[in-house]
Structure formats: structure tokens, C-alpha cells
N, CA, C and O of each residue as an XYZ file, in Angstrom:
180
protein
N      37.527    -30.182      5.576
C      38.521    -31.724      5.311
C      39.723    -32.100      4.829
O      40.376    -32.862      5.542
N      40.274    -31.686      3.583
C      40.238    -31.275      2.522
C      41.504    -30.173      3.305
O      42.603    -30.579      3.682
N      40.991    -28.657      3.424
C      41.617    -27.360      4.055
C      42.867    -28.023      5.010
O      44.033    -27.956      4.621
N      42.543    -28.591      6.146
C      43.345    -29.135      7.391
C      44.716    -30.334      6.200
O      45.937    -30.492      6.182
N      43.698    -30.799      5.531
C      45.137    -31.461      4.973
C      46.378    -31.094      4.509
O      47.567    -31.272      4.775
N      45.640    -30.489      3.678
C      46.514    -29.658      3.109
C      47.398    -28.504      3.915
O      48.309    -27.963      3.288
N      47.245    -28.268      4.757
C      47.995    -27.535      6.405
C      48.857    -28.098      7.172
O      49.745    -27.627      7.884
N      48.274    -29.899      6.817
C      49.435    -30.577      7.502
C      50.342    -31.452      6.308
O      51.491    -31.803      6.579
N      49.739    -31.760      5.002
C      51.201    -31.682      4.124
C      52.227    -30.686      4.058
O      53.430    -30.937      3.983
N      51.736    -29.600      4.089
C      52.431    -28.279      3.810
C      53.159    -27.605      4.567
O      53.880    -26.631      4.351
N      52.657    -28.859      6.535
C      53.988    -28.678      7.803
C      54.598    -29.448      7.082
O      55.761    -29.142      6.818
N      53.944    -30.909      6.425
C      55.020    -31.886      6.742
C      56.489    -31.597      5.498
O      57.664    -31.953      5.590
N      55.857    -30.911      4.536
C      56.770    -30.404      3.506
C      57.912    -29.858      4.247
O      59.075    -30.262      4.238
N      57.199    -28.497      5.138
C      58.715    -27.537      5.293
C      59.459    -28.335      6.205
O      60.669    -28.111      6.208
N      58.896    -29.503      7.239
C      59.562    -30.267      8.258
C      60.934    -30.952      7.263
O      62.155    -30.828      7.166
N      60.144    -31.495      6.827
C      61.065    -32.320      5.834
C      62.437    -31.839      4.827
O      63.480    -32.321      4.385
N      61.504    -30.303      4.799
C      63.155    -29.566      3.998
C      63.818    -28.905      5.005
O      64.949    -28.587      4.639
N      63.501    -28.505      6.367
C      64.346    -28.103      7.542
C      64.868    -29.132      7.873
O      66.034    -28.969      8.231
N      64.409    -30.428      7.923
C      65.952    -31.250      7.929
C      66.844    -32.062      7.212
O      67.933    -32.576      7.469
N      66.098    -32.038      6.252
C      67.514    -31.734      4.978
C      68.119    -31.011      4.955
O      69.258    -31.382      4.672
N      67.990    -29.708      5.162
C      69.073    -28.233      5.149
C      69.610    -28.341      6.245
O      70.774    -27.943      6.289
N      69.001    -28.905      7.530
C      70.165    -29.496      8.434
C      70.846    -30.342      8.225
O      72.040    -30.064      8.330
N      70.616    -31.288      7.966
C      71.748    -32.692      7.848
C      72.805    -32.193      6.601
O      73.939    -32.601      6.353
N      72.039    -31.216      5.959
C      73.293    -31.131      4.533
C      74.364    -30.289      5.174
O      75.554    -30.570      5.033
N      73.885    -29.096      5.987
C      74.684    -28.108      6.895
C      75.166    -28.963      7.707
O      76.370    -28.706      7.691
N      74.998    -29.845      8.433
C      75.972    -30.626      9.160
C      77.109    -31.211      8.236
O      78.248    -30.757      8.339
N      76.847    -32.100      7.435
C      77.517    -32.344      6.472
C      78.884    -31.378      5.521
O      80.043    -31.401      5.109
N      78.010    -30.845      5.589
C      79.397    -29.023      5.368
C      79.643    -29.007      6.390
O      80.209    -30.084      6.202
N      79.767    -28.866      7.204
C      80.488    -28.659      8.476
C      81.540    -29.901      8.607
O      82.740    -29.700      8.420
N      81.208    -30.751      8.824
C      81.853    -31.830      9.072
C      83.206    -31.685      7.875
O      84.351    -31.381      8.208
N      82.887    -31.898      6.831
C      83.660    -31.785      4.870
C      84.728    -30.613      5.761
O      85.865    -30.864      6.161
N      83.953    -29.257      5.921
C      85.050    -28.042      5.885
C      86.098    -28.491      7.527
O      87.286    -28.176      7.597
N      85.404    -29.198      8.625
C      86.246    -29.939      9.606
C      87.401    -30.509      9.282
O      88.570    -30.320      9.618
N      86.834    -31.272      8.537
C      87.835    -32.280      8.088
C      89.152    -31.545      7.306
O      90.235    -31.596      7.890
N      89.080    -30.939      6.139
C      89.755    -30.405      5.801
C      90.386    -29.705      6.184
O      91.454    -29.750      5.573
N      90.379    -28.928      6.986
C      90.580    -28.009      7.831
C      91.665    -28.977      9.016
O      92.767    -28.571      9.386
N      91.204    -29.936      9.336
C      92.135    -30.365     10.471
C      93.239    -31.364      9.803
O      94.243    -31.690     10.436
N      92.864    -32.038      7.874
C      93.941    -32.511      7.489
C      94.816    -31.351      6.904
O      95.946    -31.741      7.196
N      94.951    -30.271      6.316
C      95.048    -29.097      6.694
C      96.429    -28.827      7.803
O      97.582    -28.705      7.387
N      96.185    -28.787      8.731
C      97.156    -28.385      9.711
C      97.732    -29.162     10.142
O      98.830    -28.962     10.661
N      96.882    -30.863     10.020
C      98.035    -32.064     10.406
C      99.228    -31.954      9.342
O     100.433    -32.063      9.568
N      98.565    -31.704      8.091
C      99.493    -31.937      7.079
C     100.933    -30.016      7.317
O     101.974    -29.852      6.679
N     100.552    -29.384      8.009
C     101.324    -27.811      8.236
C     102.216    -28.230      9.442
O     103.386    -27.860      9.533
N     101.580    -29.050     10.395
C     102.453    -29.066     11.351
C     103.849    -30.434     11.009
O     105.003    -30.474     11.437
N     103.285    -31.166     10.312
C     103.984    -31.830     10.034
C     105.281    -31.852      9.056
O     105.949    -32.878      8.940
């Protein structure tokens, strides 16, 4: 019983870590896109 719970907890932790990592990566990409977008706007103006 405890072994199954341990595996469930480990799987849950991995899922949470992956979700957080994905969200952070998305945020970095959005920030980078915004910075490049602003740079291009300033460059053309």
C-alpha cells in the first residue's frame, strides 16, 4: 500500500515539475517575443 502511494506521489511530483517547467518556458518565450517585438518596432520607427 505504501509503495503504491510513494509511486503516486512521485508521479504527481514529476507532473507538477513538468507543468511548472512548461509554464516557465512559455513565459520566457513570451517575454523574448515581446522584447524582440518592441525592438523591431523601435528599429522601424
